[in-house]
C-alpha positions as CSV (number, residue, x, y, z in Angstrom):
1,M,186.9,66.8,68.2
2,F,186.1,67.4,71.8
3,G,187.4,71.0,71.6
4,R,184.9,71.8,68.8
5,I,182.1,70.2,70.6
6,L,183.0,72.2,73.7
7,Q,182.9,75.4,71.7
8,V,179.3,74.6,70.6
9,L,178.4,73.9,74.2
10,I,179.8,77.2,75.3
11,K,177.9,79.0,72.5
12,E,174.6,77.3,73.7
13,A,175.3,78.3,77.3
14,I,175.9,81.9,76.4
15,E,172.7,82.1,74.3
16,L,170.7,80.6,77.2
17,Y,172.3,83.0,79.7
18,R,171.4,86.0,77.5
19,D,167.8,84.7,77.0
20,K,166.1,85.8,80.2
21,W,162.7,84.6,78.9
22,G,164.3,81.2,78.0
23,R,165.5,80.8,81.6
24,F,162.1,81.7,82.9
25,R,160.5,79.0,80.7
26,L,162.8,76.4,82.0
27,I,161.8,76.9,85.7
28,V,158.4,78.5,86.2
29,P,156.1,76.9,83.7
30,P,157.1,73.3,84.6
31,I,156.4,74.0,88.3
32,I,153.1,75.6,87.5
33,Q,152.0,72.7,85.3
34,L,153.1,70.3,87.9
35,L,150.9,72.0,90.5
36,V,147.9,72.2,88.1
37,F,148.1,68.6,86.9
38,G,148.7,67.4,90.5
39,Y,145.0,68.0,91.1
40,A,143.8,66.3,88.0
41,A,140.4,64.6,87.7
42,T,139.6,60.9,87.5
43,F,138.5,58.9,84.4
44,E,136.3,55.9,83.7
45,V,138.3,52.8,82.8
46,F,137.6,49.7,80.8
47,G,139.6,46.5,80.3
48,V,141.2,46.4,83.7
49,S,143.9,43.7,83.6
50,T,142.9,41.0,86.0
51,I,144.5,37.8,87.3
52,V,142.4,35.1,89.1
53,L,143.5,32.4,91.5
54,D,140.7,29.9,92.0
55,L,141.6,27.6,94.9
56,D,138.0,26.3,95.3
57,H,137.4,24.8,91.8
58,T,133.6,24.5,92.2
59,Q,130.7,25.5,90.1
60,E,130.1,28.6,92.3
61,S,133.7,29.8,92.0
62,R,133.7,29.3,88.3
63,E,130.5,31.2,88.0
64,L,132.0,34.1,89.9
65,V,135.1,34.2,87.7
66,S,132.9,34.1,84.6
67,R,131.2,37.3,85.8
68,F,134.6,39.1,85.5
69,T,135.5,37.3,82.2
70,F,132.4,38.5,80.4
71,S,132.5,42.0,81.7
72,N,134.0,44.7,79.5
73,R,135.3,46.4,82.6
74,F,137.8,43.6,83.2
75,E,140.2,41.7,81.0
76,L,141.3,38.3,82.3
77,V,145.0,38.2,81.5
78,E,146.0,35.1,83.4
79,V,144.6,32.2,85.5
80,A,147.1,31.9,88.4
81,G,148.3,28.6,89.8
82,S,149.6,30.0,93.1
83,Q,149.8,33.2,95.2
84,R,153.3,33.8,93.8
85,D,151.9,34.2,90.3
86,I,149.6,37.0,91.4
87,D,152.4,38.7,93.3
88,R,154.6,38.6,90.2
89,A,151.9,39.8,87.8
90,I,151.1,42.8,90.0
91,D,154.8,43.6,90.6
92,R,155.4,43.7,86.9
93,S,152.2,45.6,86.1
94,A,151.0,42.7,84.0
95,A,147.8,42.9,86.1
96,A,146.1,45.6,88.1
97,I,143.6,43.4,89.9
98,G,144.2,40.1,91.6
99,I,141.2,38.0,92.7
100,V,141.7,35.1,95.1
101,I,138.9,32.6,95.8
102,H,139.9,30.5,98.8
103,P,139.0,26.8,99.4
104,G,135.6,26.3,101.0
105,F,134.0,29.3,99.1
106,A,131.1,27.1,97.8
107,N,130.6,25.3,101.0
108,L,130.2,28.5,102.9
109,L,127.6,29.7,100.4
110,R,125.7,26.5,100.5
111,K,125.5,26.8,104.3
112,G,124.3,30.3,104.1
113,A,127.4,31.7,105.7
114,T,129.6,34.6,104.6
115,A,132.0,33.6,101.8
116,P,135.0,36.0,101.6
117,V,136.8,36.8,98.3
118,Q,140.2,38.4,98.5
119,V,140.9,41.3,96.0
120,L,144.5,42.5,95.6
121,V,144.7,45.9,93.9
122,D,147.7,47.7,92.3
123,G,147.3,51.1,94.0
124,T,149.9,52.8,91.8
125,N,147.1,54.1,89.6
126,S,144.8,55.1,92.4
127,N,142.1,56.4,90.0
128,S,141.8,53.2,88.1
129,A,142.1,51.1,91.3
130,L,139.2,52.9,93.0
131,I,137.0,52.6,90.0
132,A,137.9,49.0,89.5
133,L,137.1,48.2,93.1
134,G,133.7,49.7,92.5
135,Y,133.2,47.4,89.6
136,V,134.4,44.4,91.6
137,G,131.9,45.3,94.3
138,E,129.1,45.5,91.8
139,I,129.8,42.1,90.3
140,A,130.1,40.5,93.7
141,A,126.8,42.1,94.8
142,T,125.1,40.9,91.7
143,F,126.5,37.4,92.1
144,S,125.3,37.3,95.7
145,Q,121.8,38.4,94.8
146,D,121.6,35.9,92.0
147,Y,122.8,33.1,94.2
148,A,120.3,34.1,96.9
149,A,117.5,34.1,94.4
150,D,118.6,30.6,93.2
151,L,118.4,29.4,96.8
152,V,114.8,30.7,97.1
153,R,113.9,28.8,94.0
154,R,115.3,25.8,95.7
155,T,112.9,26.4,98.7
156,R,115.6,27.4,101.1
157,P,114.6,31.0,102.0
158,E,116.3,31.0,105.3
159,S,119.7,30.4,103.7
160,A,118.9,32.9,101.0
161,R,118.5,35.7,103.5
162,M,121.9,35.0,105.0
163,V,124.1,34.5,101.9
164,Q,126.5,37.3,101.1
165,V,130.0,37.8,99.6
166,T,132.4,40.1,101.3
167,L,135.6,41.6,100.0
168,E,138.8,42.0,101.8
169,E,140.7,44.9,100.2
170,R,144.5,45.1,100.3
171,P,145.7,48.1,98.3
172,W,149.3,47.8,97.4
173,Y,151.8,50.7,96.9
174,N,149.2,53.4,97.4
175,P,147.1,52.4,100.5
176,D,145.1,55.7,100.6
177,F,144.3,55.8,96.9
178,N,145.8,59.2,96.6
179,S,145.4,60.3,93.0
180,R,148.3,62.7,93.2
181,W,150.7,59.8,93.8
182,F,149.7,58.5,90.3
183,F,149.5,61.8,88.4
184,V,152.5,63.7,89.7
185,P,155.2,61.2,88.6
186,G,153.5,61.1,85.2
187,I,153.8,64.9,85.0
188,I,157.6,64.6,85.0
189,G,157.6,62.6,81.8
190,T,155.0,64.7,80.1
191,L,156.8,68.0,80.9
192,M,160.1,66.6,79.8
193,L,158.7,65.4,76.5
194,M,157.3,68.8,75.6
195,L,160.2,70.8,76.9
196,I,163.1,68.8,75.4
197,V,161.4,68.3,72.0
198,N,160.6,72.0,71.8
199,L,164.1,73.1,72.9
200,T,165.9,70.8,70.4
201,S,163.7,71.4,67.4
202,F,163.7,75.2,67.8
203,A,167.4,75.4,68.5
204,V,168.5,73.9,65.2
205,V,165.7,75.6,63.2
206,R,166.7,79.0,64.7
207,E,170.2,78.6,63.4
208,R,168.9,77.8,59.9
209,E,166.4,80.6,59.9
210,V,168.8,83.4,60.9
211,G,171.5,82.1,58.5
212,T,174.1,81.1,61.1
213,L,173.8,77.4,60.3
214,E,175.6,77.8,57.0
215,Q,178.3,79.9,58.6
216,I,178.9,77.2,61.2
217,M,179.1,74.5,58.6
218,V,181.9,76.2,56.7
219,T,184.0,75.9,59.8
220,P,186.1,72.7,60.5
221,I,183.3,71.4,62.7
222,R,181.7,68.2,61.4
223,P,177.9,67.6,61.4
224,I,178.1,64.9,64.1
225,E,180.0,67.3,66.3
226,F,177.5,70.1,65.7
227,I,174.7,67.7,66.6
228,L,176.3,66.6,69.8
229,G,177.1,70.2,70.7
230,K,173.5,71.1,70.2
231,T,171.9,68.1,72.0
232,V,174.2,67.5,75.0
233,P,173.2,70.8,76.7
234,Y,169.5,70.0,76.4
235,F,170.2,66.5,77.8
236,L,171.8,68.0,80.8
237,I,168.9,70.6,81.1
238,G,166.5,67.7,81.0
239,L,168.2,65.9,83.8
240,G,168.1,69.1,85.9
241,E,164.4,69.6,85.1
242,V,163.6,66.1,86.2
243,A,165.4,66.7,89.5
244,L,163.6,70.1,89.9
245,V,160.1,68.8,89.2
246,A,160.7,65.5,91.1
247,G,161.9,67.5,94.1
248,V,158.8,69.7,94.0
249,G,156.6,66.6,93.7
250,V,158.2,64.9,96.7
251,L,158.3,68.0,98.9
252,W,155.0,69.6,98.0
253,F,152.7,66.6,97.3
254,G,154.5,64.1,99.6
255,I,155.1,61.6,96.8
256,P,157.2,58.7,98.1
257,L,160.3,57.7,96.2
258,V,160.8,54.2,97.3
259,G,162.8,52.9,94.4
260,N,166.4,53.2,93.4
261,P,167.3,56.7,92.2
262,F,170.1,55.3,89.9
263,L,167.5,53.2,88.2
264,L,165.3,56.2,87.7
265,L,168.4,58.1,86.3
266,L,169.0,55.3,83.8
267,G,165.4,55.3,82.6
268,T,165.3,59.1,82.5
269,S,168.5,59.2,80.4
270,L,167.1,56.7,77.9
271,F,163.9,58.7,77.7
272,L,165.7,62.0,77.2
273,L,167.8,60.5,74.4
274,S,164.7,59.4,72.6
275,T,163.0,62.8,73.0
276,L,166.2,64.6,71.9
277,A,166.3,62.5,68.8
278,L,162.6,63.3,68.1
279,G,163.3,67.0,68.4
280,L,166.3,66.7,66.1
281,L,164.2,64.8,63.5
282,I,161.6,67.6,63.6
283,S,164.3,70.2,63.1
284,T,165.5,68.5,59.9
285,L,162.0,68.6,58.5
286,C,161.3,72.2,59.2
287,V,162.8,75.4,57.8
288,T,161.2,78.1,60.0
289,Q,160.3,78.3,63.7
290,Q,156.6,78.6,62.7
291,Q,156.8,75.2,61.0
292,A,158.6,73.7,64.0
293,F,155.9,75.0,66.3
294,A,153.1,73.5,64.1
295,T,154.9,70.2,63.8
296,N,155.5,70.0,67.5
297,F,151.8,70.6,68.2
298,F,150.9,67.9,65.6
299,V,153.4,65.4,67.2
300,L,153.3,66.1,70.9
301,N,149.5,66.0,71.4
302,P,149.0,62.4,70.1
303,L,152.1,61.3,72.1
304,F,150.5,62.7,75.2
305,I,147.1,61.2,74.6
306,L,148.4,57.8,73.6
307,S,150.9,57.5,76.5
308,G,148.4,56.2,79.1
309,F,148.9,59.3,81.3
310,S,145.3,60.4,81.3
311,F,143.5,57.7,79.3
312,P,144.0,54.0,80.0
313,I,145.6,52.3,77.0
314,A,143.4,49.2,77.5
315,S,140.3,51.4,76.9
316,M,141.5,52.6,73.5
317,P,140.6,51.0,70.2
318,E,143.0,48.2,69.2
319,A,144.3,50.1,66.2
320,L,145.4,53.0,68.4
321,Q,146.9,50.7,71.0
322,W,149.4,49.5,68.4
323,F,150.6,53.1,68.0
324,T,151.4,53.4,71.7
325,Y,154.3,50.9,71.2
326,V,156.4,53.5,69.4
327,N,155.6,56.2,72.0
328,P,158.6,56.7,74.3
329,L,156.4,58.4,76.9
330,R,154.4,55.2,77.4
331,Y,157.5,53.3,78.6
332,Y,158.8,56.1,80.7
333,L,155.6,56.5,82.6
334,V,155.8,52.8,83.6
335,I,159.4,53.3,84.7
336,I,158.9,56.4,86.7
337,R,155.7,55.3,88.4
338,A,157.1,51.9,89.2
339,T,160.3,53.5,90.6
340,F,158.5,56.1,92.7
341,L,155.7,53.9,94.2
342,K,156.6,50.2,93.8
343,G,160.4,50.3,94.2
344,V,160.8,47.5,91.6
345,G,164.2,46.6,90.2
346,I,165.7,46.3,86.7
347,S,164.3,42.7,86.4
348,A,160.8,44.1,86.2
349,L,161.6,47.3,84.1
350,W,164.1,46.0,81.6
351,P,161.5,45.5,78.8
352,D,160.6,49.2,79.0
353,M,164.2,50.2,79.3
354,A,165.0,48.1,76.2
355,A,162.1,49.7,74.3
356,L,163.3,53.2,75.1
357,A,166.9,52.3,74.0
358,A,165.6,50.9,70.7
359,I,163.5,54.0,70.0
360,A,166.4,56.3,70.9
361,V,168.8,54.4,68.6
362,I,166.4,54.3,65.7
363,L,165.4,58.0,66.0
364,L,169.0,59.2,66.5
365,T,170.1,57.3,63.4
366,V,167.3,58.6,61.2
367,S,167.8,62.1,62.6
368,I,171.5,62.1,61.9
369,L,171.1,60.8,58.4
370,R,168.3,63.3,57.7
371,F,170.4,66.1,59.1
372,R,173.3,65.3,56.9
373,K,171.0,65.2,53.9
374,S,169.5,68.5,54.7
375,L,172.9,70.1,54.7
376,D,173.8,68.9,51.2
């Protein structure tokens, strides 16, 4: 069995060696795209996940929290009971903003003194963090003005002139809000999705189109051995591409890799398995390379848009948000960004790992069954 698989692997290596244009596509375009997307623009965000810790429990503090609750810019996902709850929510990416109202907030306002509010921001997504901080500042400023006006109506103009709410910003994971730190790790997943799906789908379709697939199938090789021989090389190519693009990102853009490289390797392997299965499934549905190209365009674009790479998933319509749960790129972006910037462990990333594993198993099973049927 392994001997027959090895022969297919050697055949694929020879074809790649003879294809100079193919070797060029594997190296130059990914690096160029990485450099281009590394300078990507910012986007407006809605529904920023927010966790609130109210330690004051007064009418004033509840009024300030309600300003965030009823704003479409923020989505209150949890009311924390302690500082530990906020730390856990931001570490696990369950919340992007943490708001802490300390005891004595209302008393300071009533005395006309400065009343600080602490805002913790997940700086992994620097673009969304910056915009969200702007929204927080606007809400705090409006609250301060309204409270001052209320003091005027209560005939205390001297206090009204002094009241103000100040923010103490503490960006985590990306202190300088460098947008490239957010976009560049995401480029790796996007490039791997497009590259591996295209390579896998075209490789099998090419065999069918030129007539060599039937010749291979009359040999003693079994379908499962042929599938492994076709997909394993592209799995290894994908790992090499990730190392290449990640190396350029770290050295060129200065992206920090603070997490465990072996955890990143595990997440990458699961992601590559799911993309290989997707490419194999496309190859069983297409007869010609033109059909494979059109199908790839139809499939890859929605996967890119619905991944959360450029457009926040929380800002999408609810119906489209459900589609993102079957998108492997969505989970891989969480894994790679959390590994690069946060350095979190498997305890925080296992749900995304499990989702990728489930998608890979399902797609591989369907692809193999479909491939067997297409040979009959």
